[in-house]
Steps between C-alpha positions, in 0.01 A plus 500: 500500500756746643784540243772483769371166631462358148853612409640337817323172425623500140853567622473204739379279212811613304735401781327160567429428132131463587367501148140385580452761772654760274256411222210551746644835613528608130130424460426696816696798365290497178177480698607780728582729208870510585612355166626841377689575822867489387622385850255211513568408135874494582437266790288271273761504224782425747294221663451323162870543409619367837258203473653406166201593289666749274223495238243629756750765609556608141119528447463717806791719378346543153157593647636764739395855401774647722847365561776623730860397561390217730281363222784483252740361762263223599429394142871505390599312812218247442610431145862462615419263786277291272786452249341720232812711475444633147159628599653665813756677284238609244282640773802679652574668165132622480501646855411870486623567854849528648587156641584439866750255649247213498422535129873525421581185699222302325605622153865409573389151613329452165810625317703234687272220383481634144876559487415848381831666582443816291164577660644411843776756455238764404298424815823514703565848358144601587535370853815714546324801362203450742735432797379141548810300404637500857179353642588146605235302309562706182873441524436130562288483183780683310759249625282203398426658159869559419607159634240316290616688192862395573613851597685413824699828497186714487335293773809532731502875426139537613576280802800719600290818475207378703514675840289255703585147395261230620519123499291508180766720337772254595293203389436661158870557443605157630242316282599706199873421549421131543297496175786685329738224618694737721491275805802643683362852470165376636674359805683822554170697497354243743794557741452879467129447576587316822756766603229768458293326764231381261369151548492283191162337432374203297550677166861578586584139573311360206708708260831409663431133561406455137867566411630219719464201265840330506742358754717815470205702631416265786681717764306808405177306485548355848577849640178630350316194635634577848388865467147392408495279808601792719224714353253207528426501130613146419171356628303675221433309180606804294860484633518133594421390145787706360744361758389147413564566131850631585591182694349267241697668224817397690357149560474552880174314538517465879541875545213567261276262695591668831391835358176338373422366846560845653239673277191556716236532227617302198349591164494286186833650391663376819385144430592525131843634584584210737364236255705651214808518726466126576481419131789729423716316758385160355313412818187405309347281774514797740332720242205252488489486884483877520216495240305251715559725804378792301172324414451414865591827675474785247168687499539614139515295183802389303553695178642412161858556625441249779373231262781562252759463775361179652453345157866588432591328822302184401686504171834533677415192712358313205194438714195434280276433803561840659469673164166338429372588847593864443338493159181362656509773763534762231199357313289510818596852609566698176238555230771567242870417476753782467744463212789478744333215689413327173870517397600357838253212455646418160854510637404290805333220307783492243772481769307232684511283188137531389532680170135427394365680811740789424365520147139487617570780752654703219200453269252592779666838552285784364803694377871425454810714523857413396564333837203269443637382163850467631376290794315254282780489241756431779270229645471313168871553428615343827273201433659442156196600287699684235235502223234630739734780609551610143124502444448711807775742392330544160166552673656765729642682198156491332339684792753774461733446796867556453727224652768591748817317622296271728286388204809407298653317795185284517519440120865393514439271798210343314711443189780362718278249677323396179815484287377770258851618413425695180198674651705595811777640281246700300348650813840588644615663180183710456467617863693819439448541126117489500392560860780719637570266792873465572601144602650467846695224671190290573394497135854426384564215743169346394602521134841337571322223690259454213782466243702284733224250565449469126872422451569827311805573713688694236200728436478561875868587522461744206215677674713525816769681300247743350331611822646649821367223720750243376711508822205470738531193733140392436545512120832314514347239731208450258734422213731286711200294604402458137855395411478228769166389363629469144857391587676798338822511700671768285235773547437374852861557603493849361184583694635341814824690483313836472259401776771394746685829438193679641544315836156337511308500824343158437627148436312462171792593260733243663233227495399574140864498387566175687193332339606634158846337529338182628270477196815507283681261735773749581551367855812704576310815420204378714739460791643850445150650490404328825831617653412861402156454657652391834749783484245771443340440839144504362239249604214378288164625628277212592189451284155507655140430417174668617195272549152625598300259719159605627583869471835464677816546295791274599861557390730202447873562461753237389685358803275686751324265748362772732140451386284422804336203312815353350449162666145472363631599155771234515242231595277596211788489256596162638143373462498619139800275438731790405784339687610840627640550845688777678834373370373508139378858548836604636681339204269681252565831660877465509 
């Protein structure tokens, strides 16, 4: 076979990643006696490296009797692109030839990933000495290397000295500034890029849109969105997914869905992002509808993130039926359950009220992480199984996992629901001493509620004086509620006075204080509390219930007769002999 033709074919295999054809051409080179030809061997080595088979490339490299600069460049580049950065650096240090710009760029890329700043500086010095530092792709590698090592000043210095800046140069500096939390500087560089007449691409927008994650950034985010529309980039999944995340972070679900619908070729990340956005905005029913649409129209398969999101949506709706259907779908389509999906199953069954299914799902998991244990502990805790939670906690400790703040919150909730006061106090007191977990407001309010329910109001008040959370409205409300339960007007008045000074945003303090006075038959004080309630301008939020019937979740709110089947409901209630009519409902809701 003619060497030129063989080299051309091998080069084509490198470009198209045609591994099987390349393997046949390698065999043809051996049969033709071209194995020792350095040019052909370089093509073979490069082909294997580009096709992702770095071990074959390394074997060819080791067997070569003659190596030139292209040989070393191809092997170092292959190691770097395959993620074997230490091997790339080791090979670079063994290189007997003077490196060219391609070798320098590959070595700098490996230094970036290894955070090898000292070696990166040495290669920078060598590139200056060889006159390669001003070559665009070398300077781009230098910028990335310095940025990843947190040396923004050095990166900006290289950027300023680069004579021919490209969009890649600007993208490297923008992404580095974003990762260094210098967002304003990143936007300045972006504006400079546009003034230079360079068109921003997908990578530019991904870096900048990632900084727009709050309402304060919405204006900038919308401007960037408009720019992607002008450049016709918003229809790509790569950009569209990031724009969707931006809108969902600000709870603009409709805008996120519009972007989703505009993406021409949706990938699994597009579907996952919209499903997660629906759950984030508490529109769980829409999340499940999008999942059904995904199963019907998406050519690919849902992944573990999809299943975790839809199981979370089922948990949010309290819908056991949907959750079990999704579980069955997972069993049919997935040979093994990812740990994240297993955790979501435990959480879903627990929140839907079936703690035994949650525990079974937990035991069927092949491995557990801290989230797994926290999920099953929280499930048992919310169902009042205090003793079982303590057993699980001890079992978790025995397997060597260290509890975190979520674990202790589950423990305190369990002790609260089960009335295990001494155990709860012990866990709270040892959180920081033994496990190094500092109690926060949630732990503290749970402790105060635990002591309050047990009638240990003075102990609760003492704890409030010892910790900085004593003036929190939630904590004060917990103890005031306990005072009403146990009829302690003295402590209750103190708590109410502190709570009302904070200008509460709900009616609860006024109602609790009124009920407390009523329990002690202080009718003048009851009237005064009710007068304060009317004067504050607050209105009690109506209670509601969620009921799942044949997979459909219905919401019933006190005093709301807008349900489409209200007449049918009234007839059934009448037939049951409840004696309820519309007037009774209105009186109950008043």
